[in-house]
C-alpha positions, -999 to +999 in steps of 0.1 A: +020-136+135+007-106+120-002-120+088-024-149+103-042-122+125-049-100+094-062-131+074-084-145+102-099-110+111-106-104+074-120-138+070-143-133+099-155-101+087-161-112+051-135-087+040-113-090+008-080-071+006-062-055-022-027-041-017-015-013-041+022-013-040+049+009-056+083+009-038+077-026-021+071-041-055+045-066-043+060-075-009+027-070+009+009-093-014+037-118-012+035-117+027-003-123+026-003-150+000+026-169+016-001-184+039-021-212+025-059-205+022-052-167+019-072-167-015-104-163+004-091-129+017-066-116-009-089-105-038-057-091-059-027-070-057-016-040-077+022-034-084+023+001-098+061+011-099+057+036-126+033+068-127+019+055-158+008+023-141-007+043-113-029+062-137-038+032-158-044+006-130-056+025-100-070+057-116-044+080-099-051+114-115-021+128-136-026+163-122-022+147-085+011+132-097+022+165-113+013+187-084+023+164-054+047+139-070+043+101-067+058+100-032+028+120-014-001+112+008-023+126-019-011+097-043-012+071-017-048+081-010-057+079-048-038+045-050-059+031-020-091+043-034-083+032-067-075-004-056-111-005-041-126+009-073-106-015-096-113-047-075-139-065-054-120-059-022-134-039+007-100-029+022-069-016+005-035-005+016-013+015-006+025+023-004+045+049-024+080+060-013+117+063-020+134+030-009+168+044-023+192+052-036+184+081-058+167+104-032+164+142-034+162+170-009+126+172-015+120+135-013+148+118+010+155+082+011+133+064+035+102+085+031+072+063+025+036+074+022+009+050+030-029+049+029-057+026+039-092+028+022-120+006+034-156+006+024-178+028+045-148+046+062-128+076+054-094+069+037-065+075+061-029+085+049+004+089+068+040+094+061+071+076+076+105+088+076+124+056+080+157+072+070+186+061+048+187+025+061+194+010+025+169-002+000+161-037+014+156-023+050+133+005+038+113-020+018+110-044+048+100-017+072+075-004+047+059-039+042+057-044+079+042-010+084+015-017+058+007-050+075+002-032+108-021-007+090-042-037+075-044-053+111-054-019+126-082-013+099-097-048+107-097-040+145 
């Protein structure tokens, strides 16, 4: 299972993880902490659903939110880097997107932006267009994608 692989790789590398989540509402943290003994790898998690929470808890810049919107690779990058800055973790994954409903032409349902930040490496960001598959499915797909990003970062 991917979570077991992530935890084993992080444990072997001495790396702590901190997810920063918006549209998934903590689903990545839940997936990681469902495994007994994960406390030696999961340092903390951030659920920053509102823009204000992104600013206060992760240091996302208000001007980035204003210029780019919360659903952007720019904000995902700042979320991931902020998770490292506001924790003792060495690896963070960030998720921000539109799970639906309530999309717009500019930010369609199923658009989710991700970023991974790791000590000593450049931050990487990407956008996935999952489409209008319904809120639960977009959130599940986002969680699973974020887990793959963590595993890849630990490879």
